[in-house]
C-alpha angles and dihedrals in degrees: 000000000000092000093049090052090050093051091048090049092051092047089051093050090049089052090050091049091050090051092049089051093051091048089052092051090050093050091050089051092054093045090053089049092050089048091052090049092050090051091050091050090050091051092049092050092048091051089049094050090046090052091048090049090049092049092047090050091049092050091047092051091047091051091046088052090050091051091050091049091050090049091050089050092051092046091051090050093048092047093049091048094050089052092048093050091047090052091047093050090048090053090050093049090050094052105033093156091067095055115100139134093280094041093050093056088050091051090053092050088048090050089050092049091049088049091055092046090051097047094043095079092050093045089051092051093043120107122249093251095053116107114238119193114211123206107240134179117257115264118253105239098169114130099211121061126209089258091054090052091047091051092050090049091051092050091051092051093049093047093244121155119231100230094186099054094101096046101074092103092054111075092189092066091053091207092179093061106025096101092050090048092055091047088055091049091056088053090054089052089059090040095056106029129168111227125230110266091014091179094061091108094052117104098187106029132066139181093272093056091049090052091052091050094050092046088056092045090054087059092047089048089052091047092053094045093230129170122271089244091060094060093049091046092049091056091045092052090046097051094043090054097044091053089059109031128050109232125193118232094250092056097049095093089046088057090048097053094042089052089054091047092051090046091050091052089051098046114019129082090218113022121201118260123257087245089061089060091047089053095046089054091053090245092300088139131028128234089251091055093049091049092047091049090049093058090046094051092046093049092048092051091044088238088288107141099148096103105136120246130228092241090063091056090044094058091050092047093047090053090051092050094044092222127168128247095267093058092045091052093048088053089052090051092051091046093052092050087062095060095069095049111091093204092063102046093099094057116111116254092235089054093050094048092049094048093047091052093045092051092045090053090049091052092052092043092239127154121307125261097287131204089259092059092044088053097050100034093041088222132105123212092251091057092050097048098090092051093046089055089055092048091051091052090053090052091054093049096042113122093009094102137034097285101082102133096106097047089046090050092054092049090075125097090244088070096039090252086273095161089063092056116131088226090071091066095039132117094266092061094044092050095050092044092056089057090061108112 
């Protein structure tokens, strides 16, 4: 039994050795196969690299040939140009009596035309990738055009001061374009006018009701601490809408607060909320009604809100007149008195601004309406005389009726208490007011 067990164990061990040998042979075979695959991959990569090198060399040679061809074209062009110039100079030397200033210009043009004719065949035969340099005229880099120089000369002849000559370093003042901007603003005045008697089509509203509404809007404007532009734009939107649409009496205040809301959105950095206007009307109108009226007003005006304001022109005129803050504030007070008056609603903003400044300068006995002011305002003192008389009449009657919001507003220290000035009750105002027909 022991012998049989030993023989069985030895045969088992020999079988295991044979199995291990067979596994080693298989591993060697796999290793050989992997080695062959690696060699094949190396050969393929070498062939690919060799092909890429060959292609790169071919492309380099091709680009070199293109450069050489381009150089040859340029050399031929230069040589032909030199030959043509020599022939031209020879002809000029042989016939000096024909050379003058006019003929010299003609010869240069002829030389250029010959150069173009000489270069044309080479350009035609050149490849698409070749670089062709064209003879171009030098760029005009001058800052001032002929029209600007003529404008400056005319100003000098008419004794007009250039009020923008020191503003070149301030980009916010756009001194190069400011005159064109104001010309465009005058075009907008004519494009979006307010007709005389703009309430003629209204059946339930008259000028007195309009004045009461605007007087109340002045108080709302002051309560919300809005910009001066917002008030003037509010009145402009209101008048432009009323001259088109027929509004019932119970909706007039709704149109007023909606006009101010639109103007605030247009002018203010932070416009009041619609709930603020609901509160200021003591809940007479809901937020939905104000929003609905906003859409109706914008559609009626075709979303055109760019009609210029009198305050824009006043700032320009005050700069031209070089007035102080007191005179400028007096002109603002005179301008603001006109927005309540129904008979002046059709006047252009530029005319109102010029008349207000001219009357303010008269009240403070300043210099007369100069040629510089005529140039920048586009109005002479004679043209402004009727409107100044109407303004003086408004000053005399200010505070005597129920519409006192504007006079009360300008009694505060913020506006230099300008409505309490002694000049407003002086002889100049009385005389101009008496001329009012």
